[in-house]
C-alpha positions in Angstrom: 4.8 -4.1 -27.3 5.9 -2.8 -24.1 7.7 0.6 -24.2 10.7 0.6 -22.3 11.9 3.6 -20.6 16.0 4.2 -19.4 16.9 2.9 -16.3 19.6 5.5 -15.5 19.1 6.6 -11.7 19.7 10.7 -11.1 20.4 10.9 -7.5 20.5 14.8 -7.7 17.6 16.3 -5.5 15.5 19.1 -7.3 13.7 21.7 -5.1 10.4 23.3 -6.6 9.8 27.1 -7.1 7.2 28.8 -4.9 3.9 28.3 -6.4 1.0 30.9 -6.0 -0.8 29.7 -3.0 -3.6 31.5 -4.5 -4.3 29.1 -7.5 -2.7 25.9 -5.9 -4.8 23.1 -5.1 -2.6 21.6 -2.2 -2.9 18.0 -0.9 -1.6 16.5 2.1 1.5 14.3 1.4 2.2 11.7 4.1 5.4 9.0 4.1 5.6 6.1 6.2 9.4 5.3 7.0 11.2 2.5 8.5 13.3 3.7 11.5 16.3 1.2 11.8 18.7 1.8 14.8 21.3 4.1 13.7 19.2 5.5 10.5 18.1 9.0 9.9 14.3 8.3 9.5 12.7 9.8 12.9 8.9 8.9 12.1 6.0 10.0 9.8 6.6 13.0 7.4 4.7 15.2 5.6 4.9 17.4 1.9 2.3 19.1 0.1 1.4 18.5 -3.5 0.3 21.1 -5.8 -2.0 19.2 -7.9 -2.4 21.7 -10.6 1.5 22.1 -11.2 3.0 18.9 -9.9 5.0 20.8 -7.3 6.3 18.8 -4.3 7.3 20.4 -1.2 10.4 19.3 0.6 8.6 16.8 3.2 9.6 17.6 7.1 9.3 15.5 10.1 5.2 15.4 11.2 5.5 13.3 14.4 8.2 10.8 16.1 7.3 7.4 15.6 9.0 3.8 16.0 8.7 1.5 12.3 5.9 3.7 10.9 6.1 1.4 7.7 2.3 1.9 6.5 0.0 4.3 7.2 -4.1 4.5 6.5 -6.5 7.5 6.7 -10.2 7.4 8.2 -12.7 7.9 5.6 -13.3 11.2 7.0 -9.9 12.4 6.4 -9.4 13.5 10.0 -7.6 10.5 11.7 -4.2 8.7 9.9 -3.1 5.4 11.1 0.1 4.0 11.3 2.0 0.5 12.0 4.5 1.2 15.4 4.0 3.7 17.9 5.7 6.5 19.6 8.7 5.4 21.6 7.4 7.9 24.7 3.9 6.1 24.2 2.9 3.6 26.9 1.7 -0.3 26.1 3.6 -3.0 23.9 6.1 -1.8 21.4 4.0 -3.9 18.4 1.4 -1.8 17.9 -1.1 0.3 15.4 -1.2 4.1 16.5 -3.9 6.7 15.7 -3.3 10.5 15.1 -5.2 13.5 14.8 -5.2 15.2 11.4 -5.1 19.3 12.6 -4.7 22.1 10.1 -5.7 22.7 6.7 -5.4 20.5 3.2 -1.6 20.9 2.3 -0.4 22.2 5.6 -1.7 19.7 8.1 0.0 18.6 11.6 -0.3 15.3 13.4 -1.4 14.9 16.7 -1.1 11.6 18.9 -4.0 10.2 20.4 -3.4 6.4 21.3 -2.0 3.2 20.6 -3.0 -0.7 20.7 -1.3 -3.4 20.8 -1.5 -6.0 17.4 -1.7 -9.2 20.1 0.5 -11.1 17.7 3.9 -8.9 17.0 4.7 -6.0 14.4 2.3 -5.2 11.8 3.0 -4.9 8.5 -0.3 -3.3 7.4 -3.4 -1.2 8.4 -6.7 -0.5 7.1 -10.1 1.0 7.9 -13.1 -0.4 6.4 -14.9 2.0 4.1 -17.1 3.2 6.8 -14.8 4.0 9.6 -16.0 1.4 12.1 -13.0 -1.0 12.7 -9.4 -1.4 12.1 -7.5 -4.2 10.6 -3.9 -4.8 10.6 -2.0 -7.9 8.7 0.8 -9.3 10.8 3.3 -11.0 8.7 6.0 -12.6 11.1 2.5 -13.7 13.1 0.7 -14.9 9.9 -2.4 -13.2 11.1 -5.2 -10.6 11.1 -6.3 -8.6 14.1 -9.6 -6.4 14.1 -10.0 -3.2 16.5 -12.9 -1.2 17.3 -12.8 2.5 16.7 -14.6 5.4 18.8 -16.4 7.7 16.4 -13.9 10.4 16.9 -11.8 7.8 14.9 -9.3 6.8 18.1 -8.9 2.5 18.4 -11.1 2.0 21.1 -9.5 -1.7 21.8 -8.0 -4.6 20.3 -11.0 -7.2 19.2 -9.9 -10.2 18.6 -7.0 -11.9 16.8 -7.0 -14.5 13.8 -4.6 -16.9 13.2 -4.5 -18.3 9.5 -2.8 -21.1 10.7 -6.1 -22.3 12.6 -7.7 -22.3 9.3 -6.0 -25.4 7.9 -3.3 -27.7 8.3 0.3 -27.5 6.4 -0.8 -23.4 5.8 2.6 -22.8 4.3 1.9 -23.6 0.6 5.9 -24.7 0.4 6.1 -24.0 -3.1 9.3 -21.4 -2.5 11.8 -22.8 -0.1 12.5 -20.4 2.8 9.6 -18.0 2.2 6.9 -20.2 2.0 7.2 -22.6 5.1 4.7 -20.5 7.0 1.6 -18.1 6.7 2.7 -14.4 6.1 -0.5 -12.3 5.9 0.7 -9.1 4.0 -2.4 -6.8 3.4 -6.0 -5.8 4.4 -8.9 -4.3 2.9 -12.6 -4.7 2.8 -15.1 -5.1 -0.2 -17.0 -2.2 -1.2 -20.0 -2.8 0.5 -17.8 -3.7 3.8 -19.3 -7.3 4.2 -16.0 -8.7 3.8 -12.6 -8.4 4.7 -9.4 -9.7 2.4 -6.1 -10.3 3.4 -3.6 -11.5 1.0 -1.1 -14.2 2.7 2.3 -14.8 1.1 3.1 -17.9 2.6 -0.6 -19.6 2.0 -0.6 -18.3 -2.1 -4.1 -17.6 -0.9 -6.4 -14.5 0.0 -8.0 -15.2 3.3 -11.6 -14.0 2.7 -13.4 -13.1 6.2 -17.0 -12.0 6.8 -17.1 -8.7 8.9 -19.5 -7.7 10.6 -18.7 -4.1 11.5 -21.1 -3.5 14.3 -20.3 -5.9 16.5 -17.4 -6.1 15.3 -16.2 -9.7 14.7 -14.4 -11.6 11.7 -15.6 -15.3 10.6 -14.0 -17.2 8.0 -15.5 -17.1 4.6 -13.2 -18.8 1.9 -10.1 -18.0 0.0 -9.1 -16.5 -3.5 -6.4 -19.0 -4.9 -3.5 -17.8 -6.4 -0.9 -19.7 -8.6 1.7 -22.0 -6.7 4.8 -19.8 -5.7 3.1 -16.7 -6.7 3.3 -14.9 -3.0 0.2 -12.5 -3.2 1.2 -9.6 -1.1 -1.3 -6.5 -1.6 -4.3 -6.0 -3.7 -7.3 -3.7 -5.3 -10.7 -3.6 -6.3 -11.5 -2.2 -9.6 -13.5 1.0 -9.4 -16.7 -0.8 -10.3 -15.7 -3.7 -7.7 -16.2 -6.7 -10.5 -12.6 -7.5 -10.4 -9.9 -7.9 -7.6 -6.2 -7.2 -8.8 -4.0 -9.3 -6.8 0.0 -8.5 -6.8 2.2 -11.4 -6.3 5.3 -10.5 -4.8 7.6 -13.7 -5.5 6.5 -14.4 -8.9 6.1 -10.6 -9.9 2.7 -11.1 -11.3 -0.7 -9.7 -11.0 -3.8 -12.3 -10.8 -7.0 -10.7 -12.1 -10.2 -12.2 -10.2 -14.0 -11.9 -11.0 -15.9 -10.8 -7.8 -18.8 -12.1 -6.6 -20.3 -9.5 -4.4 -23.1 -11.4 -3.5 -21.8 -14.4 -2.6 -17.7 -13.1 -1.6 -16.3 -15.2 -3.9 -13.2 -14.9 -6.1 -12.2 -16.3 -9.2 -9.0 -16.5 -11.3 -9.1 -15.2 -14.9 -5.8 -13.9 -15.6 -2.4 -14.2 -14.5 0.1 -11.6 -16.2 3.7 -10.6 -15.8 5.0 -7.5 -14.3 8.1 -8.1 -16.1 9.3 -10.0 -18.6 11.4 -13.1 -18.1 14.3 -11.3 -20.1 14.4 -8.4 -18.2 14.3 -10.3 -14.5 17.4 -12.3 -16.1 19.4 -9.2 -16.0 18.8 -8.5 -12.4 20.3 -10.1 -9.3 16.9 -10.0 -7.6 13.0 -8.7 -8.1 10.3 -8.4 -6.0 6.9 -7.6 -6.6 5.5 -4.8 -3.8 2.7 -2.4 -4.3 -0.2 -2.3 -6.8 -3.1 0.8 -7.7 -5.6 1.2 -9.6 -5.9 4.7 -10.9 -9.1 6.7 -10.3 -10.6 6.5 -13.8 -10.4 2.6 -13.6 -9.1 2.5 -16.6 -5.2 1.8 -15.8 -3.2 -0.7 -13.1 0.2 -0.1 -11.9 2.7 -2.4 -9.9 6.1 -1.7 -8.4 8.9 -3.6 -9.1 12.1 -3.6 -6.9 15.5 -4.8 -8.0 14.5 -3.6 -11.2 13.2 -0.4 -9.4 10.3 0.5 -12.1 6.8 0.8 -12.4 4.5 -1.6 -14.4 1.6 -0.2 -16.2 -1.6 -1.9 -17.5 -4.5 -1.1 -19.6 -7.8 -2.2 -18.7 -9.5 -3.9 -21.3 -13.6 -3.8 -21.9 -13.7 -7.4 -19.7 -11.4 -6.0 -16.7 -8.4 -7.7 -17.7 -4.8 -6.5 -18.3 -2.8 -5.4 -21.3 1.0 -4.3 -20.5 1.7 -0.7 -21.6 5.3 0.0 -20.5 7.6 -0.3 -17.7 9.3 3.2 -16.3 12.0 3.8 -14.0 11.3 5.4 -10.6 15.1 7.7 -10.6 15.3 5.7 -7.3 16.0 2.7 -5.5 13.9 -0.1 -4.4 10.1 1.0 -4.6 8.4 -0.5 -2.0 5.3 1.8 -2.0 4.1 4.5 -4.2 0.5 6.3 -4.8 -1.4 8.2 -7.5 -3.1 11.3 -6.4 -6.9 12.0 -5.8 -6.9 13.9 -9.3 -5.0 10.9 -11.2 -2.9 13.3 -12.9 0.1 12.5 -10.3 2.4 9.3 -9.0 4.8 10.0 -6.4 7.3 6.8 -6.0 9.1 6.1 -2.6 12.7 5.1 -3.0 13.4 3.2 0.4 17.1 2.8 -0.4 17.6 6.1 -2.3 15.6 8.2 0.4 13.8 9.9 -2.6 10.3 10.5 -3.6 10.0 10.8 -7.2 7.1 12.4 -9.0 5.6 11.5 -12.3 2.9 12.6 -14.7 0.4 10.6 -15.5 -1.1 10.6 -19.5 -5.0 10.6 -19.0 -5.2 9.0 -22.3 -2.6 6.2 -22.7 -1.6 5.9 -18.7 2.0 6.1 -19.5 4.3 7.6 -17.0 6.6 11.1 -17.6 9.3 12.0 -15.0 9.0 15.5 -13.9 12.3 15.8 -12.5 10.9 16.4 -9.4 12.8 14.9 -6.6 12.6 15.2 -2.9 14.5 13.7 -0.2 12.6 11.7 2.7 14.9 9.2 4.6 13.8 5.7 3.9 10.5 5.9 2.7 8.3 2.6 2.3 4.4 4.1 2.1 2.7 7.2 0.3 -0.4 8.0 1.4 -2.8 11.3 0.2 -4.7 13.1 2.3 -8.2 14.1 1.5 
């Protein structure tokens, strides 16, 4: 039976006592935000997490940037990428930006080093390949994948190409959910463990678009699809630790579809679809949608976020790689568009966009269950949590 936790929201902000810097293992925490006109956010915010004690410092503005809604880190940890760009920067407003990460872990600062236009409107998400040779972005409104070449120092050298999903097949929108699936809506990008393929969940198509990636040239060539249930609305995905499974989070149906992954052929085969919230729970809410999915560093647990219900669903990974529901934990905030797990696997930070909060939970190493640590820090309209190296 799934264990449900109390859904009371505690808006009080707790300020941690100073931790000993001699014993602390500090890691950078970056918050991407939405920056609406008249809103409080000014860009990307920075905090530090002590991975020994779970103490999170109060976030401060790291750099001004318009709509840095999603962040990504170069594999070497020295360059941070964001959707959007600083208002004072030259070039198109619909862009992706690069920032040099300066300083020591937990005390890093950002230096703007350039922005390049997406070629197809605002980007919903950005990522690098695992070798750090290219950058990818997904344009929700444009329904496209953009590919960029990176310099050796992490700068964005150029926009290489824009791949419109509507060019892949007629009637690209599945039409299963009226008003949401009349067109292509690319939502996330990422590569296979061997960097041979790139994957882009498309909410409008009910498919994961698979591209063959040549990171040296660089180029994208259409390779195939991962097929999700009609009306599910695939949003984000993650690989299992061993690379044998893909977990696709479906925004519209609040489900996770588990795929077997054939690394040699780059093929996805669905084997399970499991709900993140029960029908009984959803019936008591005016609106719900799924937002983010993460795999625990141990590979033993999978976590997903539920907006509306404002909670995190916890799943145990069984011996076959499929999922078993464990619990649903309230984030003690509003509208968790994103959350992340720290590199040690001990802590989870949930970003509450509507509550302007970052809340911290400990992760039980044996059960995967979450415990609220009464650690809440203020962040204006956070929609992405990224840990440094």
